[in-house]
N, C-alpha and C positions, 0 to 999 in steps of 0.2 A: 628693560628690553627695548624701550622706545625713547631715546634721548632726543635732545634738540637736533642732533645731527641728522635725524630722519628727515628733517625739513630742509637740509642743505642739498643743493644739486649734486648728484653723483653721476658716474659714468655707467651705472647699471642700466638705467633706461631714462628717456627724456622726461623732464618735469615742465610741461607746457604751461605758461602763464598768459594771462590776458594782456598784460602790459606790453607795449612795444619794446620797452627796454628790459624784457624779462630776464635776459642773461645777466643784466647788471643789477638785479634785485639783491640788495645787501641785507643780510641778517645779522649784521655786526651788533646792532642794539640787543638782539636776543642773546647773542653770545656773551656780551658784557653782563647782562642780567644773570645768565646762567653761571658765569664765573664766580659770582658772589653768592647768589641765593642757593644754588644746588649744593656746593661743598659744605656750607654751614648746616643746611637742612639734613643732608646725608650723615654728617658727623654726629648731630644730635640724635638722629634715629638709630645710628649704630650704637652709640653709648647707652641710651636708655633701653633699646631693644635687646642688647647683649646683657645688660644688667637684669632686666625683668625675666627674660627667658632662662638665663643661667640660674636664677633663684628657683625657678620652677623645676629645672633638672636636678639641682641640689636637694630640693625638698623631696623629690621622688627617690633620689639615690640614698639619702641618709635619714630621712624622717618619716616619710609616708610611702608605704608599699603600694604600687599600682595594682589595685585589686578589681576595679571596675573597667568597663570598656572606655568610658569617658576619661578615666585616668590614663589609660594606655594611649588614647588619641592625644590628650594634652601633652604627654611626654614627647611623643613623636612630633607634634606641632611645634613644641618649644625647640627641639633639635633642628627642625627645618628652618625656623625663624632665626636661630643662631647662625646657621650656615649661610642663610640669606643675607643677614646684616653684615657678615664678615666680608662680603663682596663690595659693600658700599664704599669703603675707603678708596678702592681702585677707581670707581666712577667719580668720586669727589675730586681726586687728583686729576682725572681726565678733564673734568669740567673746569677746574681751576687753571690748568695749563693750556686748555683748548687743544690738546693732542693726546694720543694714546702713547704713553711712554714705555710700555712693556712689550713683551714678545708676542708673536702670533699664537704660540702655545698657551700663554697666560690669557690671551684674549678669548680663545675658545673655552678654556677651563672656567674662567670667571663668568662668561655669558651662560655657560651650561649650568654651573652651580646656581647661578642667579635664577635661571628659568625653572630648573627642577624643583628647587626648594620653595619658590613662590607658588608654583602649581600644586605642590604637595600640601602646603599650608592651606590653600583654598579648598582642596578636596577633603582635608581633615576637618575643616569647618562644617562641610556637608555631613560627614560621618558623625560628628558630635551632635548636630541637630537631630539626625535620625535616631541616635542612641537615646537622647533626651526624650524624644517622642515616645519611644518604646517603653522607657522607664516610667514615665509619668502618665501618658494617655492610655497606654496598654498595660497598666500596672498589674492587673490580674493575671495577664499572660506573660508578663515580662520576666518573672523569676526564672522559669524554665528556659525561655528563649534566650535571655541574656547569659545564663550559665553555659548554654551550648556555644553561644557566640564568643564568650570570653575565652573558652578553650581554644578558639581559633583566632584569637586577637592578633598574635604575631603574624599569622598568614594574611589577615585582612590588612594590617599595616604594611606588610611587605608588598601586597598587591597595589596599595596606594602609591608606594615609592616606585614600583615598576611602571605603573601607568604614567606617573609623572615623568619618569625617564623617557618613556616612549614618545609622549606628546611633546617633549622638549628636545627630541633627537635632532630636529632640523636646526636647532640653535647651535649644536656642536658642528653640524655640517656646513652651514652657510656663513656663520660669523667668522670673520678673519680680519687681520690687520692689513690695511692698505692705505695708500695716499690719495687724498682728495684736496685739490687746490693748494698743494704744498704743505698739507698737514696730515699726520697719521691719524686714522680713526679705527675703531674696533666696532664694526657694524656688519649686518648681513650683506652678502654679495651674491647675486644670482646670475652672474655671467656664464656659469658652467651649465645652466639649464636652458632648454629651448623656449620655455614660457615663463620669463621672470615675473611678469605681472600676476600670473596665476599662482605662482609659488608664494609671492608676497601676500596675496589675499588669503591663501590657505593658511599660512603661518599666523597671520593676524586673526583669522577666524578661529583657529585652535586656541589662541590666547584668550579671545573673548569668551569662548565656550567654557573652557575649563578653569579660567581665572576669574569668571564672573557669573555666567549663566547657570552652570551646574550647582555651585553653592547657593545661589539665589533661589533656584527651583526647590532645593531641599529646605533651606532655612525658613523662608517666609511661610509656607504651609505648615511645616512642623511646629514652628513657634507660635503661630496663630492657634493651632489646635491645643498646644500646651497651655497657652494663656486662657483659652476657653475652659479647659479642664480645671485650672487653678481657680478661676472665678467661681466655678460651681462647687469647689471643695470647701469644706469647713476647716480651714487651716489658718492659724493666726499669722503665719509667715507668708501667706499667699500674695499680699499686696507688695511686699518687698520682692518676692520672686517675680511677679509680673513686671515690676519696674526694671529688674535686671534683664528680663527678656526683651523689653522695649529698647533698653540701652544697647543690647547686643545687635538687634536688627538695625536700629537707626545708625549706629556707628559703622556697621558694615556698609549700609547704603551711602552714608555720607562720605566714606573713604573711597569706595569703589565706583560708584555711579559716575562721578565727574570724569575720571580718567577713561572709563570705558566708553563714555559718550564721545570723548576726543578720539578714541581709537575707531569708533564707528564713522565719525566724520572723515578721518584719515582714509579709511577703507573706501568710503563713498567717493572721495576726491582722487583716489589713486589713479594716475594715468589719464585723468580727465583734463581737457583743455578748458580755458576760460577762468582759471584761477588768478587772483590778483596778488601782487606783492604784499599789500597790506594784509590780506587774508592769511598768507603764509607766516607773516610775523605774529599775527594773533594766535595762530595754531602753535607756533613755537613757544610763546609765553604760556599758553594754556597747557601744553604738554608738560612743561617743566613743573608748573604749580600742581597740576592734578596728579602727576606721577609721585611727587613727594607726599601728597595727601594719601595716595593709595598705599605707599610704603609705611606710612605712619601706623597702619593697622597692626603691623607686627609688634609695635611697642604696646599697643592697647590689648592685645590678646591675653597676656598674663593677668592683667587687671580684670578683664571681662570674664574670663573662663576659669581662672584659678583663684587669685587672691581676693575676689569678691566673696568667696565662701569663708565661713568662720574658721573651719579647720585649717585651710591654707594660711589664713592670717596668723593663727596660733603657731603654725610651723615656721612662718616667717619670723615671728618674734623669737622663737627658739634659735633660729639661725643667727640673729643679731646678738642674742645673749651668748651663744657659743663663740662667736667671733670676738666678743668682749672678753670672755673668760680664757681664751687662748693666751692672752697677754698677762693674765693674772694668776698668781699661785693658788692652787686648789687646796688650801689648808683645810684640815678637818673642821667641820662646823661652819665653813664659809658658805655663802650663797651659791658660789660656783660649784662647790663640792656637792651640795644638796641637789642642785640642778642636774648634775651628771648622774647622781644616784637615782633620780626620778625619770631620767630620759627613757630608759628601757621599759619601765613600767608603763609610762604614758604611751609609748609606741605600741606595746602589746595591747593596751586597752583600746587604742584607736583601730588596730587591725582586727580586733574581735567584734568591734561595733558594726552597726549597719554599714555595709560597703557599697551602698548605692551612692558612692561619693561623687563630689564635684557637681552635684545637682544644683538647681537654682534655689532650692529650699534649705540649703545648708546654713 
């Protein structure tokens, strides 16, 4: 949502700089860096994000029935991440060619899908942390509470998608294809409103709030309380569970804090006089690097929230075996035939087992 183009002068409102030759400030160096770094990074994120999240969806579709709230959240988060990474090739092409090659309708659609699914993924992280808190810290009360909540799981997830759509509605409204300095861009344009600066700050504020602050407010307290509860518990797996929690929080902070700091600086400098050309170049580089780091989180979500658990790893191995056996004849007595005969029994066993699934102690 915030590419290097955000730092190029546009005709939406003036970009006052301190330098006497402000209008001659060239960001060509930033563009050259962007043409190489961003397409490669986005392509890798798209491939690995698509692979990991597709495996999560396939696991739920064919191997593991979503029986807990965390399972439902994980499935929806994987779908959101898949839709999100599918937009990255468009931005990779745009950075590589330094122009938006597609139509205005595609511009609005890609920006909208991009925003909705990113916000949805962030909100689902908050939901997962709250569900883990209820399941582990409030264990004595969680059975009845979670059983009632699970009955409304589809409503809760639908509400998350609707909220994400509402807070991303400005993306569909303001983003459009237009020409800047002889090149087509797909960026927000606020000429149709009376207070463009106010709208820019509002959109940026919503992105900061729902894309960072809301999940942060839920994740840090919930996981701290979960860690304290596990420390006090007499459980042989508690140390591993605590390490997973620490990894979840640290990865979130490492991926999201740098880019959101850049967004805060952008908001503070927006419309302000006294900026230097060197400062704008630094912000351009910082925005590219930190945005890629933020998007990397969608590749790590399947590892942190799904495949870190023993059950999901077992299902992953089953997927690999099934893909191998598809190419091999299932003769009587073969390993593939035995595996297929055991598949239904193993699934029934897993579904009748403790369904407090996807917890940190699996």
